C-alpha positions as YAML, in Angstrom:
chain: A
units: angstrom
residues:
- id: 1
  name: MET
  ca: [71.76, 74.19, 95.43]
- id: 2
  name: SER
  ca: [68.82, 71.50, 96.33]
- id: 3
  name: VAL
  ca: [69.39, 67.93, 96.60]
- id: 4
  name: ARG
  ca: [66.59, 65.93, 94.34]
- id: 5
  name: PRO
  ca: [65.16, 63.52, 96.50]
- id: 6
  name: LYS
  ca: [65.76, 59.39, 96.48]
- id: 7
  name: TYR
  ca: [61.96, 59.43, 95.59]
- id: 8
  name: PRO
  ca: [59.93, 62.17, 93.97]
- id: 9
  name: SER
  ca: [57.08, 62.98, 96.19]
- id: 10
  name: GLU
  ca: [53.47, 61.95, 95.68]
- id: 11
  name: PHE
  ca: [52.26, 65.64, 95.06]
- id: 12
  name: ASP
  ca: [54.41, 68.21, 93.51]
- id: 13
  name: ALA
  ca: [52.17, 71.67, 93.23]
- id: 14
  name: ASP
  ca: [54.32, 73.40, 90.98]
- id: 15
  name: LEU
  ca: [54.01, 70.58, 88.31]
- id: 16
  name: TYR
  ca: [50.50, 70.01, 89.30]
- id: 17
  name: ILE
  ca: [49.81, 73.97, 88.14]
- id: 18
  name: ARG
  ca: [52.35, 73.80, 85.15]
- id: 19
  name: HIS
  ca: [50.32, 70.36, 83.82]
- id: 20
  name: ASN
  ca: [46.79, 71.85, 84.29]
- id: 21
  name: ALA
  ca: [46.23, 75.32, 82.67]
- id: 22
  name: ASP
  ca: [42.82, 75.95, 84.28]
- id: 23
  name: LEU
  ca: [44.99, 76.12, 87.70]
- id: 24
  name: SER
  ca: [47.29, 78.81, 86.58]
- id: 25
  name: GLY
  ca: [47.20, 81.13, 89.52]
- id: 26
  name: LEU
  ca: [46.51, 79.24, 92.28]
- id: 27
  name: SER
  ca: [48.94, 79.01, 95.02]
- id: 28
  name: ALA
  ca: [50.58, 75.79, 96.19]
- id: 29
  name: GLU
  ca: [47.92, 75.35, 99.19]
- id: 30
  name: GLN
  ca: [45.04, 75.91, 96.61]
- id: 31
  name: ALA
  ca: [46.54, 73.47, 94.22]
- id: 32
  name: GLU
  ca: [46.94, 70.63, 96.87]
- id: 33
  name: SER
  ca: [43.45, 71.49, 98.16]
- id: 34
  name: HIS
  ca: [42.07, 71.08, 93.94]
- id: 35
  name: PHE
  ca: [43.89, 67.64, 93.62]
- id: 36
  name: SER
  ca: [42.84, 66.57, 96.67]
- id: 37
  name: HIS
  ca: [38.91, 67.15, 96.35]
- id: 38
  name: TYR
  ca: [38.86, 67.12, 92.34]
- id: 39
  name: GLY
  ca: [42.02, 66.47, 90.62]
- id: 40
  name: MET
  ca: [42.77, 63.00, 92.17]
- id: 41
  name: GLY
  ca: [39.15, 61.61, 91.02]
- id: 42
  name: GLU
  ca: [40.05, 63.45, 87.82]
- id: 43
  name: GLY
  ca: [43.45, 61.16, 87.68]
- id: 44
  name: ARG
  ca: [45.32, 64.47, 86.68]
- id: 45
  name: VAL
  ca: [48.76, 64.14, 86.73]
- id: 46
  name: SER
  ca: [50.37, 65.64, 89.94]
- id: 47
  name: SER
  ca: [54.50, 64.05, 90.27]
- id: 48
  name: GLU
  ca: [56.96, 63.13, 88.10]
- id: 49
  name: VAL
  ca: [56.01, 59.68, 88.66]
- id: 50
  name: SER
  ca: [52.72, 59.62, 86.68]
- id: 51
  name: SER
  ca: [53.47, 56.77, 84.49]
- id: 52
  name: ARG
  ca: [55.29, 53.10, 84.14]
- id: 53
  name: GLU
  ca: [58.50, 54.36, 82.49]
- id: 54
  name: SER
  ca: [59.08, 57.28, 85.29]
- id: 55
  name: PHE
  ca: [58.39, 54.68, 87.98]
- id: 56
  name: LEU
  ca: [60.79, 51.95, 86.48]
- id: 57
  name: ALA
  ca: [63.58, 54.81, 86.14]
- id: 58
  name: LEU
  ca: [63.52, 55.08, 89.98]
- id: 59
  name: VAL
  ca: [64.93, 51.47, 90.56]
- id: 60
  name: PRO
  ca: [68.80, 51.68, 90.30]
- id: 61
  name: SER
  ca: [70.55, 50.29, 87.56]
- id: 62
  name: SER
  ca: [73.82, 50.37, 89.20]
- id: 63
  name: GLU
  ca: [73.00, 48.04, 92.08]
- id: 64
  name: PRO
  ca: [71.21, 43.86, 92.12]
- id: 65
  name: ALA
  ca: [67.61, 43.97, 91.33]
- id: 66
  name: LEU
  ca: [65.23, 41.18, 91.16]
- id: 67
  name: GLU
  ca: [61.90, 41.46, 89.24]
- id: 68
  name: ILE
  ca: [59.55, 39.13, 90.25]
- id: 69
  name: GLY
  ca: [57.05, 37.33, 87.69]
- id: 70
  name: PRO
  ca: [58.25, 38.78, 84.66]
- id: 71
  name: PHE
  ca: [56.99, 35.91, 82.32]
- id: 72
  name: ASN
  ca: [56.91, 37.83, 78.59]
- id: 73
  name: ALA
  ca: [57.31, 41.14, 79.69]
- id: 74
  name: PRO
  ca: [60.01, 41.80, 82.06]
- id: 75
  name: CYS
  ca: [60.12, 45.61, 83.28]
- id: 76
  name: LEU
  ca: [63.88, 45.41, 84.51]
- id: 77
  name: THR
  ca: [66.87, 44.65, 82.23]
- id: 78
  name: GLY
  ca: [70.43, 44.80, 82.34]
- id: 79
  name: LYS
  ca: [73.51, 42.88, 83.78]
- id: 80
  name: ASN
  ca: [72.56, 43.68, 87.54]
- id: 81
  name: VAL
  ca: [69.02, 42.16, 87.46]
- id: 82
  name: ARG
  ca: [67.72, 38.77, 88.10]
- id: 83
  name: TYR
  ca: [64.10, 37.28, 87.52]
- id: 84
  name: PHE
  ca: [62.10, 34.76, 89.89]
- id: 85
  name: ASP
  ca: [59.06, 32.48, 88.29]
- id: 86
  name: VAL
  ca: [56.97, 30.00, 88.71]
- id: 87
  name: MET
  ca: [58.69, 28.54, 85.49]
- id: 88
  name: ALA
  ca: [62.08, 28.42, 83.86]
- id: 89
  name: SER
  ca: [62.40, 30.05, 80.38]
- id: 90
  name: ASP
  ca: [61.32, 27.55, 77.89]
- id: 91
  name: ALA
  ca: [57.88, 26.61, 80.05]
- id: 92
  name: LEU
  ca: [57.56, 30.46, 80.15]
- id: 93
  name: ARG
  ca: [58.02, 30.85, 76.36]
- id: 94
  name: GLU
  ca: [55.35, 27.73, 75.68]
- id: 95
  name: ARG
  ca: [52.92, 29.41, 78.25]
- id: 96
  name: ALA
  ca: [53.00, 32.34, 76.47]
- id: 97
  name: LYS
  ca: [52.50, 30.59, 72.59]
- id: 98
  name: LEU
  ca: [49.53, 28.65, 74.41]
- id: 99
  name: HIS
  ca: [48.09, 31.90, 75.32]
- id: 100
  name: GLY
  ca: [48.42, 33.23, 71.80]
- id: 101
  name: MET
  ca: [51.00, 35.85, 73.29]
- id: 102
  name: SER
  ca: [54.28, 36.63, 71.98]
- id: 103
  name: ASP
  ca: [57.35, 35.17, 73.70]
- id: 104
  name: ALA
  ca: [60.10, 37.20, 72.19]
- id: 105
  name: ARG
  ca: [60.63, 38.88, 75.65]
- id: 106
  name: VAL
  ca: [60.77, 36.15, 77.54]
- id: 107
  name: PRO
  ca: [64.07, 36.52, 79.67]
- id: 108
  name: HIS
  ca: [66.80, 34.04, 78.64]
- id: 109
  name: ALA
  ca: [67.33, 32.95, 81.57]
- id: 110
  name: ILE
  ca: [65.20, 32.55, 85.06]
- id: 111
  name: HIS
  ca: [67.59, 32.55, 87.87]
- id: 112
  name: TYR
  ca: [65.29, 31.32, 90.53]
- id: 113
  name: VAL
  ca: [62.51, 29.17, 89.87]
- id: 114
  name: SER
  ca: [60.03, 28.26, 92.29]
- id: 115
  name: PRO
  ca: [56.37, 26.17, 91.03]
- id: 116
  name: THR
  ca: [54.80, 27.11, 94.41]
- id: 117
  name: ALA
  ca: [56.17, 31.01, 94.13]
- id: 118
  name: ALA
  ca: [58.05, 30.43, 97.40]
- id: 119
  name: LEU
  ca: [60.30, 33.74, 97.68]
- id: 120
  name: SER
  ca: [61.85, 32.00, 100.45]
- id: 121
  name: SER
  ca: [63.95, 30.06, 98.00]
- id: 122
  name: VAL
  ca: [65.84, 32.85, 96.96]
- id: 123
  name: PRO
  ca: [69.32, 32.78, 98.55]
- id: 124
  name: ASP
  ca: [70.33, 36.33, 97.75]
- id: 125
  name: THR
  ca: [69.60, 39.70, 98.96]
- id: 126
  name: PHE
  ca: [69.24, 43.00, 96.10]
- id: 127
  name: ALA
  ca: [68.87, 46.56, 96.67]
- id: 128
  name: SER
  ca: [65.69, 46.67, 95.01]
- id: 129
  name: VAL
  ca: [63.08, 44.05, 94.49]
- id: 130
  name: LEU
  ca: [60.20, 44.99, 92.04]
- id: 131
  name: SER
  ca: [56.79, 43.27, 91.20]
- id: 132
  name: SER
  ca: [54.48, 44.35, 87.79]
- id: 133
  name: HIS
  ca: [51.06, 43.22, 88.66]
- id: 134
  name: ALA
  ca: [51.90, 40.26, 91.04]
- id: 135
  name: ILE
  ca: [51.28, 41.15, 94.74]
- id: 136
  name: GLU
  ca: [47.39, 41.22, 94.22]
- id: 137
  name: HIS
  ca: [47.70, 37.71, 92.92]
- id: 138
  name: SER
  ca: [49.80, 36.65, 96.57]
- id: 139
  name: PRO
  ca: [46.90, 34.24, 98.82]
- id: 140
  name: ASP
  ca: [48.71, 35.71, 101.84]
- id: 141
  name: LEU
  ca: [49.78, 38.96, 101.57]
- id: 142
  name: VAL
  ca: [51.70, 39.45, 104.86]
- id: 143
  name: ARG
  ca: [53.64, 36.31, 103.80]
- id: 144
  name: HIS
  ca: [54.58, 37.99, 100.51]
- id: 145
  name: LEU
  ca: [55.39, 41.21, 102.30]
- id: 146
  name: LYS
  ca: [57.88, 39.53, 104.44]
- id: 147
  name: ASP
  ca: [59.52, 37.33, 102.42]
- id: 148
  name: VAL
  ca: [60.14, 40.30, 100.03]
- id: 149
  name: ALA
  ca: [61.64, 42.36, 103.05]
- id: 150
  name: ALA
  ca: [63.98, 39.08, 103.64]
- id: 151
  name: LEU
  ca: [65.26, 39.64, 100.01]
- id: 152
  name: LEU
  ca: [66.11, 43.23, 100.58]
- id: 153
  name: ALA
  ca: [69.71, 44.48, 101.61]
- id: 154
  name: PRO
  ca: [69.84, 47.15, 104.24]
- id: 155
  name: GLY
  ca: [68.25, 50.40, 102.79]
- id: 156
  name: GLY
  ca: [66.31, 48.39, 99.81]
- id: 157
  name: ALA
  ca: [62.97, 49.17, 98.42]
- id: 158
  name: TYR
  ca: [60.51, 47.10, 97.01]
- id: 159
  name: TYR
  ca: [58.78, 48.77, 94.01]
- id: 160
  name: VAL
  ca: [55.21, 47.74, 93.11]
- id: 161
  name: ILE
  ca: [53.29, 48.39, 89.87]
- id: 162
  name: CYS
  ca: [49.54, 47.35, 90.60]
- id: 163
  name: PRO
  ca: [46.22, 47.35, 89.41]
- id: 164
  name: ASP
  ca: [43.73, 50.03, 90.67]
- id: 165
  name: LYS
  ca: [40.83, 47.79, 91.12]
- id: 166
  name: ARG
  ca: [38.49, 50.90, 89.85]
- id: 167
  name: TYR
  ca: [39.87, 50.74, 86.24]
- id: 168
  name: CYS
  ca: [40.32, 47.07, 85.79]
- id: 169
  name: PHE
  ca: [38.11, 43.87, 85.34]
- id: 170
  name: ASP
  ca: [37.80, 43.87, 89.17]
- id: 171
  name: GLN
  ca: [35.75, 47.38, 88.96]
- id: 172
  name: THR
  ca: [32.58, 45.72, 90.36]
- id: 173
  name: LEU
  ca: [33.84, 43.63, 93.10]
- id: 174
  name: GLU
  ca: [34.75, 44.88, 96.68]
- id: 175
  name: ASN
  ca: [37.59, 46.93, 98.14]
- id: 176
  name: SER
  ca: [39.74, 44.48, 100.13]
- id: 177
  name: THR
  ca: [39.99, 45.04, 103.52]
- id: 178
  name: ILE
  ca: [42.74, 44.40, 106.34]
- id: 179
  name: ALA
  ca: [40.00, 42.10, 107.76]
- id: 180
  name: ASP
  ca: [40.42, 40.08, 104.84]
- id: 181
  name: VAL
  ca: [44.29, 39.97, 104.55]
- id: 182
  name: LEU
  ca: [44.84, 39.11, 108.52]
- id: 183
  name: GLU
  ca: [42.08, 36.27, 107.94]
- id: 184
  name: ALA
  ca: [44.10, 34.97, 104.94]
- id: 185
  name: HIS
  ca: [47.55, 35.10, 106.56]
- id: 186
  name: LEU
  ca: [46.20, 34.09, 110.34]
- id: 187
  name: THR
  ca: [44.56, 30.99, 108.90]
- id: 188
  name: GLY
  ca: [47.86, 30.01, 106.78]
- id: 189
  name: ARG
  ca: [46.38, 30.64, 103.62]
- id: 190
  name: GLN
  ca: [48.61, 29.09, 100.67]
- id: 191
  name: VAL
  ca: [46.03, 29.04, 97.39]
- id: 192
  name: HIS
  ca: [43.31, 30.75, 96.70]
- id: 193
  name: THR
  ca: [39.86, 30.70, 97.89]
- id: 194
  name: LEU
  ca: [36.65, 29.22, 96.00]
- id: 195
  name: SER
  ca: [35.21, 32.85, 96.63]
- id: 196
  name: SER
  ca: [38.45, 34.46, 94.48]
- id: 197
  name: ILE
  ca: [37.80, 32.12, 91.81]
- id: 198
  name: VAL
  ca: [34.16, 32.78, 91.16]
- id: 199
  name: GLU
  ca: [34.88, 36.45, 91.42]
- id: 200
  name: HIS
  ca: [37.32, 36.44, 88.72]
- id: 201
  name: ARG
  ca: [36.18, 34.08, 86.30]
- id: 202
  name: ALA
  ca: [32.34, 34.60, 86.39]
- id: 203
  name: LEU
  ca: [31.73, 38.28, 88.63]
- id: 204
  name: ALA
  ca: [34.76, 40.21, 87.03]
- id: 205
  name: THR
  ca: [34.06, 43.05, 84.24]
- id: 206
  name: HIS
  ca: [35.66, 44.41, 81.37]
- id: 207
  name: ASN
  ca: [39.59, 44.96, 81.64]
- id: 208
  name: ASP
  ca: [39.47, 48.73, 79.45]
- id: 209
  name: PRO
  ca: [40.58, 51.30, 81.66]
- id: 210
  name: ALA
  ca: [39.80, 54.38, 79.36]
- id: 211
  name: ARG
  ca: [36.40, 52.67, 79.39]
- id: 212
  name: HIS
  ca: [36.82, 52.52, 83.35]
- id: 213
  name: TRP
  ca: [37.99, 56.54, 83.78]
- id: 214
  name: ALA
  ca: [34.73, 57.37, 81.46]
- id: 215
  name: GLY
  ca: [32.08, 55.83, 83.85]
- id: 216
  name: ASP
  ca: [31.38, 52.64, 81.67]
- id: 217
  name: SER
  ca: [31.86, 49.65, 84.03]
- id: 218
  name: PRO
  ca: [28.81, 47.48, 83.48]
- id: 219
  name: PRO
  ca: [28.18, 44.53, 85.90]
- id: 220
  name: ARG
  ca: [29.03, 41.26, 84.24]
- id: 221
  name: PRO
  ca: [25.57, 39.21, 83.67]
- id: 222
  name: LEU
  ca: [25.10, 36.69, 86.00]
- id: 223
  name: SER
  ca: [25.76, 33.36, 84.28]
- id: 224
  name: THR
  ca: [25.30, 29.91, 86.24]
- id: 225
  name: THR
  ca: [27.23, 28.36, 83.36]
- id: 226
  name: THR
  ca: [30.25, 30.44, 84.07]
- id: 227
  name: ILE
  ca: [29.65, 30.28, 88.13]
- id: 228
  name: GLN
  ca: [29.64, 26.29, 87.78]
- id: 229
  name: ALA
  ca: [32.65, 26.18, 85.13]
- id: 230
  name: ALA
  ca: [34.51, 28.59, 88.14]
- id: 231
  name: ILE
  ca: [33.50, 25.86, 91.21]
- id: 232
  name: ASN
  ca: [34.76, 22.83, 88.56]
- id: 233
  name: GLU
  ca: [38.20, 24.53, 88.02]
- id: 234
  name: TRP
  ca: [38.58, 24.66, 91.91]
- id: 235
  name: ARG
  ca: [37.24, 21.24, 92.55]
- id: 236
  name: ASP
  ca: [39.51, 20.13, 89.52]
- id: 237
  name: SER
  ca: [42.77, 22.22, 91.34]
- id: 238
  name: GLN
  ca: [42.15, 19.67, 94.35]
- id: 239
  name: GLY
  ca: [43.80, 21.94, 96.55]
- id: 240
  name: GLY
  ca: [46.12, 23.54, 94.06]
- id: 241
  name: TYR
  ca: [47.05, 26.90, 92.97]
- id: 242
  name: VAL
  ca: [44.71, 28.47, 90.65]
- id: 243
  name: ASP
  ca: [45.87, 31.90, 89.20]
- id: 244
  name: VAL
  ca: [43.55, 34.79, 90.15]
- id: 245
  name: HIS
  ca: [43.42, 38.06, 91.71]
- id: 246
  name: ALA
  ca: [43.25, 37.51, 95.61]
- id: 247
  name: TRP
  ca: [43.12, 41.44, 96.43]
- id: 248
  name: GLN
  ca: [41.44, 44.48, 95.03]
- id: 249
  name: PHE
  ca: [43.66, 47.86, 95.89]
- id: 250
  name: THR
  ca: [42.94, 51.45, 95.04]
- id: 251
  name: PRO
  ca: [45.97, 53.54, 96.04]
- id: 252
  name: LYS
  ca: [44.30, 54.45, 99.44]
- id: 253
  name: SER
  ca: [43.58, 51.13, 100.66]
- id: 254
  name: PHE
  ca: [46.49, 49.76, 99.67]
- id: 255
  name: ARG
  ca: [48.69, 52.19, 101.42]
- id: 256
  name: ASP
  ca: [46.53, 52.13, 104.75]
- id: 257
  name: ILE
  ca: [46.44, 48.26, 104.51]
- id: 258
  name: VAL
  ca: [50.03, 48.04, 104.23]
- id: 259
  name: ASN
  ca: [50.84, 50.75, 106.74]
- id: 260
  name: GLY
  ca: [48.17, 48.83, 108.95]
- id: 261
  name: LEU
  ca: [49.97, 45.77, 108.95]
- id: 262
  name: PHE
  ca: [53.45, 47.52, 109.72]
- id: 263
  name: ASP
  ca: [51.66, 49.07, 112.87]
- id: 264
  name: LEU
  ca: [50.28, 45.79, 113.82]
- id: 265
  name: GLY
  ca: [54.05, 44.03, 113.63]
- id: 266
  name: LEU
  ca: [52.93, 41.78, 110.92]
- id: 267
  name: SER
  ca: [55.13, 43.06, 108.19]
- id: 268
  name: PRO
  ca: [58.51, 44.89, 108.21]
- id: 269
  name: LEU
  ca: [57.37, 46.91, 105.34]
- id: 270
  name: LYS
  ca: [55.86, 50.31, 105.03]
- id: 271
  name: ALA
  ca: [54.51, 52.40, 102.24]
- id: 272
  name: LYS
  ca: [57.11, 55.15, 101.65]
- id: 273
  name: ARG
  ca: [55.35, 56.66, 98.28]
- id: 274
  name: VAL
  ca: [52.06, 55.62, 96.49]
- id: 275
  name: TYR
  ca: [51.78, 57.32, 93.36]
- id: 276
  name: HIS
  ca: [47.97, 57.93, 92.30]
- id: 277
  name: THR
  ca: [46.46, 56.42, 89.38]
- id: 278
  name: ALA
  ca: [47.06, 58.77, 86.10]
- id: 279
  name: ARG
  ca: [43.92, 58.97, 83.84]
- id: 280
  name: ASN
  ca: [43.32, 56.50, 81.44]
- id: 281
  name: SER
  ca: [45.75, 54.07, 83.27]
- id: 282
  name: ILE
  ca: [44.86, 51.05, 84.68]
- id: 283
  name: GLU
  ca: [48.06, 51.07, 87.69]
- id: 284
  name: PHE
  ca: [49.27, 52.89, 90.44]
- id: 285
  name: TYR
  ca: [52.99, 53.13, 91.81]
- id: 286
  name: ALA
  ca: [54.29, 52.20, 95.15]
- id: 287
  name: ILE
  ca: [57.79, 51.99, 96.99]
- id: 288
  name: LEU
  ca: [57.96, 50.09, 100.20]
- id: 289
  name: THR
  ca: [60.35, 50.18, 102.78]
- id: 290
  name: SER
  ca: [61.54, 49.20, 106.18]
- id: 291
  name: GLN
  ca: [62.50, 52.75, 107.04]
- id: 292
  name: ALA
  ca: [60.37, 55.80, 107.95]
...
């Protein structure tokens, strides 16, 4: 009797053929070739992990877990889950209301609060750490990965839900490179740059993944008024944190950067799995561990 792997494979040939009637009769090798050349770009289902629900099901519910930045939509619940955020629960509820969002799912307790998002302030360790649409906000990605690694018990894993820049408002922006990540780390970046703020506020496009998948990704009309507002926001922050995206990733670029940092000895974590973005989805899923 075969033992189910801890983490499903990124590509399952049998599943891929079953989910795509037009591929009936292909061999496993032919199916893999088809996915590499066509199916990946078409967003075809290729793994047991093809949705947020199937990804979250991988997080062990019987062991201690930390969710970073749950705000008003926590991914994890249960007696073994702890939450880390920049505000306590009451402040998060007020923030949700201020932005016209529901506060019904804001956790009753934020167990660890750091206004500067300093994960190093968390004194405990966990079998699992999860973040959803948070890692791309980290001004210093290397520091973030190191801090998460320090929170993981031996054999633990970091579960990442990340927007795919091709199918969110970052679509018209350039992919981040490992050079960008290294500059941020080696210069000690703690807040976002003026460039990131201008890009996020004035150069990003719409956030409808189905439209992006259909090829409808118009560049945002250049507005000097919006650009000036972004500059003013940067100036008014007086060196403080402005919440925008620092990084634009695809599944491939994310894997390459994370593994490149590991190979350079700058991060203790490497990509164990990176599950590709499904059609009409805005996000991909990754599992990072300190083990090969």
